Structures are given as structure tokens and as C-alpha cells.
N, C-alpha and C positions, 0 to 999 in steps of 0.2 A: 912709809916715808915720814920722818919726823923733822919738823921745822921748829926751831926754838921760838918761844914766845918773845915778842918785843917787850922791853922794859917800859914802864910808865914814864911819861915825861919826854919821850923822844920827839914828840910832835910839837915843835915850836910853831908859832904863827907866822907863816911866810907869804901867804897870798890871799887876795880878796876874791870873793865869789864873783863870777861874771854872769851877766844876763839874769840877775836874780833881784828884782826890786824889793822883795820882802826881806832881803838880807842886808838892808841898809845899816842895821845896827850890828850886823855880824861881819866885822871887818876881817876877821881871821877865821880859818877853818875851825870846826868844833873840836873840843877836847875829846880824845878817844878814851874809852874805858881803861882803867888801870890794867885789866887782864885782857884787853882787846876783845871784850865781850865773850871771852872763853875760846876764841878762835886761834888757830895756829896759821900764821901768815908768813910770806917771804919777808926778808929783811927790808926795812924801810916802809912797811905797811902797818896800819893800825885800824882798829874797828871800834864801833860803839853801837849800842842798841838805841834806835831812834823811836821805837814804839814796841809795845808788848801787850799780850793778852787781848788782841783785837778780834780773834776768831781764827778759823782755819784759812790762813792767808795763802793764796795761790799766786797768780800773776799780778804784776803791779806796773805802774808807769809813774814817771816824775815829770812835773810841769817845769817850765823855764823859771818859775818862781821858787822852785825847790819843794813844792808841796806834792803829796803822794795820793794816788788813787790805788786802792788794793782790792782785788776781787776775792771774795770768800767762797769756799766750797759750799758752805751752808750759811744762810742768813743768820745774823744775830740781831734780835729784836726787830725783825722784818727789814733788815738792812744787809744787802748782799754785796754792796760796793762801799768801802770805807774811804772817807776823805780825811786826810791828815795834814795839819798845818803847823808850822813852827812860828808861833806868834812872837816870841821874845828873842829870836835870832840866835839861840844857843846850839842849833843843829839838831835838837830833839823835838819830836812832834808833841805839842802840848794842847792841841785842839782837835777834837774828833767829831765827825758827823757822818752821815751815811744815807743811802737811798738804794732803790732797786731791790725789791723783795723777791729775789731768786738767787739760788746758788749757781756755782759754775767755776770755771777756771780762766777763760780767755779775757784779756784786756789789752787794748792797744790805743795809742794816741797819735793822731796825725792831722795836720792842717786844721786845727781848731775843732776837731771832733773826737770824742771819746767813744770807742767801740767796746762792747762787752757781750759776753755770751753766757747763756744758761747751758744746760745739757742738751737742748734741742732747738734753741733759737739764738739769733744774734741781733743786738740792738745798737743804736747810735744815739749819742747825746751831744747837743751843741754846747760849746764852751764860750763864755763871754771874754771880755778883754783881760780879765784876771785869771783866765783859764779855769773858771769855776762853772760847773754845769748849770745851765739856765732852764733846762726842762726835765728836772729830776723825776717828776711824776708822769711825764708824757714823752717817753723816748720813742724814736722811730723804730719800727720793727722791720729790719732788713731781710732776714732769712728766718724761715719757720719750717716746722714739720720735718726736722732732721732725725734720722734714725738714732735711737739709743737703746741700749740693752742693760743687762745687769753687770756688765763689765766694760771698761774702756769707753765710758759715755761722755767724757769731757770734750768740749769743742774749743780747742785752742785756735787763735786767730792771728793773722798778720796781714799787712797791706803792702802792695808794691807801689811803684811811682806812676802807675798808669790808671789809677782809679779802680783797681780790683782788690777784693778781699779774699783771702784763702782760709779755708776752714778744714781742720782735721775732723774726720768722722771715723772714729775708731771701730775696729772689728769687734763685734759682740761675741767673740769666741777666742779660744787659745790658738787653735790650729785647724779650724774648719772641719773638725771630725763629724761624722754622722751622729755620734753621741759625745758632746763636748767634755773634754777632760776625763774620758773613760779609757782605761788601758786596752790597747789593741784595736780600738775603733778606727776604721779607715777614714780618710778624708773624703768629703763630699765631692763628687765629680763636678768640675766646673765652678766650684765654690760660689754658690748663689749670694753669699754675703757681700761679695765684691760689687754687686750691682748698686748698693746703697751705702756701703761702709768699707773700711779697710783702705782708705786713701785720702787724698786731699782734693777738695772741691773748690773751684773758683767761681765767685759771684761778683756782681757790680757793687761797689761800696756806697752808691747813692740811689739805689733802686729799692723800693719797698716790697715787702711780702713775697720775696723770692723763695722758691724751693727747688727741688732737684731739676725740674723741667726748665728752670731759668738759668741754671748753672752749668758748669763744665767739670767733668771728672778730670782734673788736671793731671793727677798721678795716682796710680793704683798699686796694689800689692804691698801696702804698708800697714802693718798690724795695728799700731796705735802710735800717735804722736802727741806729746804734751808740750815739749819745747820746740819752737820753730822761730826763725827770724829771716828777714830779707837782707841779703848781702849787697851793700851799696857799691862795692868795688866792681862786681861783675853783674849786678842787677839780676840776681838769681835767688830763688828760694832754697833755703837749707832747712832740714828737719832732723830731729833725733828720734829714731824708732825705738819703742819698747819691744825687745825681742820676745820670742815665745818662751813658754815654761815647760817644765816637767818631762824632759826627755827620758830620764830614768823611770819616773813614776808611770809613764805611759808605755814605754818601750824598754823594759829592763833587760831584755836579751841583747839589745844593741848598745846601750849606754849604761855605764856604771854610775854610781852616785857622784864621783868626782868629776867625770865628764859633764854630767848634768848640771853640776854646780858652776862650771866654767863656761858652758856653751848655752846658747849661741851668743855672739857679740852684740853689744848695743851699738847701733850703727848711725853715723852721721851721713845723710844723703844730700847730695846736690841735685835738685830736681828741675827737669825741663818738662814742658807740656808733653804728655803722652808717655812718660816714663813708667816702667813697671819694676818695682823692687822685689817682686817674687813671692811675697806671702800669699797663701800658706804653703806653696809648693817647694820653697827652699828656705834655708836660713844661712847666715854667713858664719863660717868657722874661722875665727881670727888666727888659729894656729896653722891650719892648712892654707889659709889665705885664699879661700874661694867659696863660692856658693855651693852648698851641699843639699842634695835632694832630701826633702823632709820624709821621715819614716811613714807618715800617713799616706804618702804618695809613692811608696816603693823604695825609699832610700834606706841605706844601711850604715850611715855615718861616714861613708867614703865616696859614694857615688856623687859625681858632680852634677849640679843642676843645669838647666837649660841656659844657653848663652843669650837668650832674649832678655834676661833680667839684668838690671844694672848692678854694678858693684858699689859698695859704700865709698864715700870720700875719705872716711876715717873710721876705724873700728876700736871699740873699747871693751873691757872685760864684761862678761855676761851678767845680766840681772841687776845692774846698778840703778835702773829706773831714771832715765834722764828726763827731768821735768821742766828745765829752763834752758834756753839758748839765747845768747846775746853776742852780737858782734860789737866789739869795743871801738868806738870812734873818737874817744876823748883824748885830751892832751895831758891830763894830770898824771897818769901812770907812765912809767918808762916806755921808750919807743918800741920795745919788743912786743908790747901788748896792743899796739895800734892796729886795728883791723882784724885782730885775732878773735877767737871765739871763747867765751866763757860758757861753761855747761854746768848746771846744777843737777847733781845726782841725788835723787831722793832717798836712795838706799834700798837694798834687796830684802826679800823675804824668803827666798827659795834657793839658798846656796848651801844648805845642809848636805854633808856634815862639816863643810867649811864654815867659818864664822861669816856673818852677814857683812856685806861690803858696800861702799858708797858713802852716803851721808856727808858729802863734801862737794866743793866747787872746783872744777878743773879748768885749766887754760890750754888751748891748742893754738899755736901760732899759725898765721896764714901769710901767704905771699902771692900777690897778684890774684886775690880772690880764691885761692886754693890752699887747703891745709898742707903744711910741710911734712906731715906724717908723725910729728912728735906731739906729746902732751905731758902735762905735769899737774900734780895736785897744787891748787892755789890757796884754797881756804879749807881747813879741816877743823875738827873739834866740835862740830855742831851736835854730834851725838852725845858728847859728854863722857864718853868712854871709848877705849880702843877695842873692847871685847863685846861686840854686839852679836848676840846669838839669835835674837828675835828683834823685829822692828820696834816692838814695845820697849826694848831696852834703850832706845834712842830718845834723848831728851828733846832734841830738835831735829827736824829734817828739812834741808834746803829745798826750795821749790821754784820760786820766781826770781828773775833777774831784771834789773833796770839800771840805766846810766843816768846820773844826775847832770844838771847843767854845768857843773864844775868838773865833771869827769869822775866823780865818786861812783862806786859800784854798790847798789842796793840788792839785798838778798832777803826773801821772805822765808818763813818757817811755818808749816801748816800743822804743827803739833800744838804749840803753845801760842801761836799767833805773834811771833816776834819778827820785827823788821830790823835788819842789820845794815849798817853803812860802813863801807871799807874805803879808806883813803890812803894816799901815798904822800909821804913827806920826807923821803929819804934822799940820799945822795948816791 
């Protein structure tokens, strides 16, 4: 899908920022980059780089003043959370500081509290009247001793409106084989991994030093989640699952390379308490439009899985690696985007012999809290090339998403540490 780049100068200054005291000097929206920061966007949209080279930027939040907190996968100079401010009102971040000497992905802002995760703990920081952290060196430890392994160890987080925090605990396995990622190895009976991983756990957002015994396994059978968000229309948790790998590499008699490159789907799930999405026993086939029994548990690529497992709300092509999910509630973008979902696809590594795919942000419209079933590429060009054969070929890889107080969309990149801002000013 090719979308022509917008020409420079299309963005006239038409509106003032709302709810942004620090933007008193910034009467008009910022000037977008002449090449829209290298991105391909729909007509009427433009983009600019607001920060660069800050580290491996994962999830982020935007304060009502328009300042940014960005979580880094690995600390830079003992700072795992970067705080960015626009001091001169030009829309670009020109002051940087940081705190939190731990890596990770999760970051969430709600009711004057900043929540952040390492790969095995979750912390909270109090914000002052300027939405700046007042206890940088003394955060509250909310959750501790969470399971982590050599894969899928990020702990993405989100809050509901009832004082609960939800934490992804990814499965430290591809498909719960007796010997992980070993050709022909069967799946472990009863998959013991699911006792402490492979799902979403619910904890209290204001209780200290919680661990598994204090929480609830809210939903299970979910291999790994990086992107998740709370839908305000239907007051429900949505998550994007990273689907399993290596169907051909592990079961070559059942799947050829092309099928393995395309399957299984990356799935958007709407989760209720007690839901089971079926990992490792099934995967979702977007072509057959049903849950298929996993080969580790007796499947042959056609046998349908148990009806006890939920179906996805929406299915995307395989292996795109969804790392960010955001429900858009702003007014800046055209009406079609309101309450719909933006999803940042980090990009694949295992679609050989096909070229690698993803490395873009997509939009999926919603109606009454449910996806309509359609989706489209919204922002492309992060990779810097249309021919990505290896993830190393991608110059940038989108990861986190956040909405600014004026309705702008922010996107992080965890390759070069770039933060993008996307605006609309079309007709």
C-alpha cells in the first residue's frame, strides 16, 4: 500500500493547543518536517521528529502540559525513564532528564501517578501540580517477583477505572514444548508455564509489594502481549498477542515455508475476567477463520481447536509483532478515527522466504466498543526501505503509542531512540 508523501508547507497554523500551560508561547501547531519525518501518511496528515537518540524507546505517556515520559528497554547513564520538555514552545523537545535505573517497557499515567515496569516489577511515582515526578529516587514498589525468562520478559501495564492495574506476564516459551523450539518435540501436558506466565494478571494499583498471591490471573492462554489498552467505550481490556513462531521449522511435514511465513495471525483480543485465548494448545488461522489445534498437541493444520477458547476480536497477518495499542479519543483527527485503535507493528523476523513485514502503524475503526473488521496502514516508512529481508535492515521500528493533549499521535522507535509526532491539519 503506497500513500504519497505530503508536500511541505501544507500545515498552516489553524489552532491553539488546549490544556497545555507550557505552550503559552506556542499559539500554533508546530511546523512539520519537510519530508514528514520520512513517514508516509494519509492526506492531510504531517509528522515531525520531536526527540532523537534517547535510547531504546518503548512505551511513553504525554502529560497535559505536552511533556513526555519515555520508558527505555535499557537504561542510558543509569536512567531508564526519560523526561522530555519543550521549553521554547516550538513543538520539539529541547530539555532532557531522567531517572529510574532499570530497563523495561511498561509506562502508564493516570490520576496524578506515573506507573512504570521493569521486567519483573512494577513501580509508581507521584506527580506534582506540574505533572513532574516528585519521588524520582524513592518510587513505591507495587508488584514484585514476577516471572521472567530469556524470551517475552517485558511487563506491559494498563489501568482500568476501578483502581486495578493489569500486567502482561509473557510465556517464556514459543509453544510450551518439552524442549523449546526443538523440531518434533511435543507440548508439555497441562503446560505448567501457565501457572505463572502466558496471561494477564490483575493487581491493586495502590497496594505495595504485591506478587502472585495478591493478584488474580485475569485471563490466560495468551503467549505474550506488549501492546494493550483499556477501552473507555465499553470499559474493557484489549490486548494484542504476539503469535507463535516456526511452524515450518518445527513441523516441516505439516507446514511449508510459505504457510509458516503467514501463520498464525497476530490477534487483537477483547478480554473479560476468566477468558482463555488458548495458547499453547491452539493458534488462530486468519485464512480458515478459526482456532486450529497446535501441532505440539496433535494438530495437523486443519483440525479445529476446542470451543472453550475465545476468538480474537480482529486478526492481522502473522509475525508483525504488535508492540503498541492505543484507543484514540482526541478531536484533532477526522471523526472516523475517534474511539478506533492504532496499533504499532514492530516488524517481523521470521517470514522467510517472504520479505519481512510490519514496521508500520495501522488503524482499525471501532463502533460501540467493537472493531468493524477493517483495518488500514496509517503510518509507514519507519524502516526507510520497502525491502526488509532482516530486521537489521530497518532504520526505525515503531513501538509505543500515546495521545497528546491536543489530539496529536506520538510514536516511539526503539532502534535509534526517535520520537515522532503526527498531526492533522487537512480538510
